[in-house]
N, C-alpha and C positions, 0 to 999 in steps of 0.2 A: 469683337471677340466675345465669345461665350465661354464662361467657365462652369464646368459640370460638378455638381456636389452630389451626384446620384450614388457614388461609391462610398459615401461616408458609412462607416460601420457603427458610430454611436450617434445619438441625436444631438450631440454637441460639436461644433466646429472648432477645432484646436489649432493653435498656431503652427503646430507640426504639420497638420493637413494643409493648412493655407500655403506652407512652404513646399510641400510635396506638389501642389497644384501649380505653383509658379514653375517649379522644376519641371513637371510633365507638360505643361499647357504653354508655357512661355519660352522654355529652353534655357532658362537660367541654370547654373550649376547649383547643387544642393547647398553648398556653403552660402553662396550669394543669395539664394531664396530665403534661407533661415536668417540671414543677416538683414535683408530687406524687410521681412515681417517684424523682426525684432526692433528695428530702426522706425518703422512706422508707429508700432505701439509705444515705443519710448518718446517719440514726438508727442503723441497724445498725452501721456502721463506728465510729461514735463510741463506742457501748457497748462494742464488741469492744476498741478502743484502750484504754479504761479498765479493761479486764479483766472486764467484765461479761458473763455468758452471755446469749445472745438466744433466747428461746422463742417460737416461733410455733406456737400450738395448731392441732393437726390437720396441720401441716407437718413441723416438726422443730426441732432445737436446734443453734445455733452456739455453739462454745466456743473459748477460747484456751488452748492448752496450751504449757508451756514445756519444750522439749526440751533435755537436758543435752548438754554437749560430748561428743564420743565420737571414737574414732579411726575413720577410713574408708580406704578403698583405691580408687586408680584401677584400674578393671577392664581397661584395656588394658595398663597397665605393671606393675601390682601394687604400685606405690609407696604407701606409706602417707601419707595425707593427713588432718590433723586437721579435724573438722567442729565448727564453733563452735556454742555454745549459741544457740538461737533461739526465737522464739515463732511457733506455727503456729495457723491456724484449722482446726477440725474441724467436720463437719457429721454429725449422726445423724439420720435421717429417723424421724418418728413412726411408731406402729403403724398409724395410720389411712392415712398415705400409703403405707407399705409394702404394705398390704392393697389399695389401690386399684392400685398398680403391678402387683399379682399378678393383678389382674383380678376382685377381689371388688366387684362392683357396688353392693352394699349399703352400702358405707362411701364416704362423701363427705368428703374431707380439709378441705373448706372449711366444714363445718357447725359 
């Protein structure tokens, strides 16, 4: 199955647009499409909150990293400002996704 994103009006792909694509190309009703997209992202968020990595084959990995507290500096004033420890989400694209972005047509990240 091929999903076309040629009709996107903005350079960003939104959850609403994903739901519309499911509605138009898969045949789910609009409510089911929206619920499916929301459930997908809720699963990812819940896993990351629990500290679990999220690996989507052929797409990439989402991980939570804990960054230590460190000294920072206000670039305008030069004033030292402490940066608190925090958790951040990182994403690393898979080799298949990177190859497709570079134009290697033989590699399809959704296979």
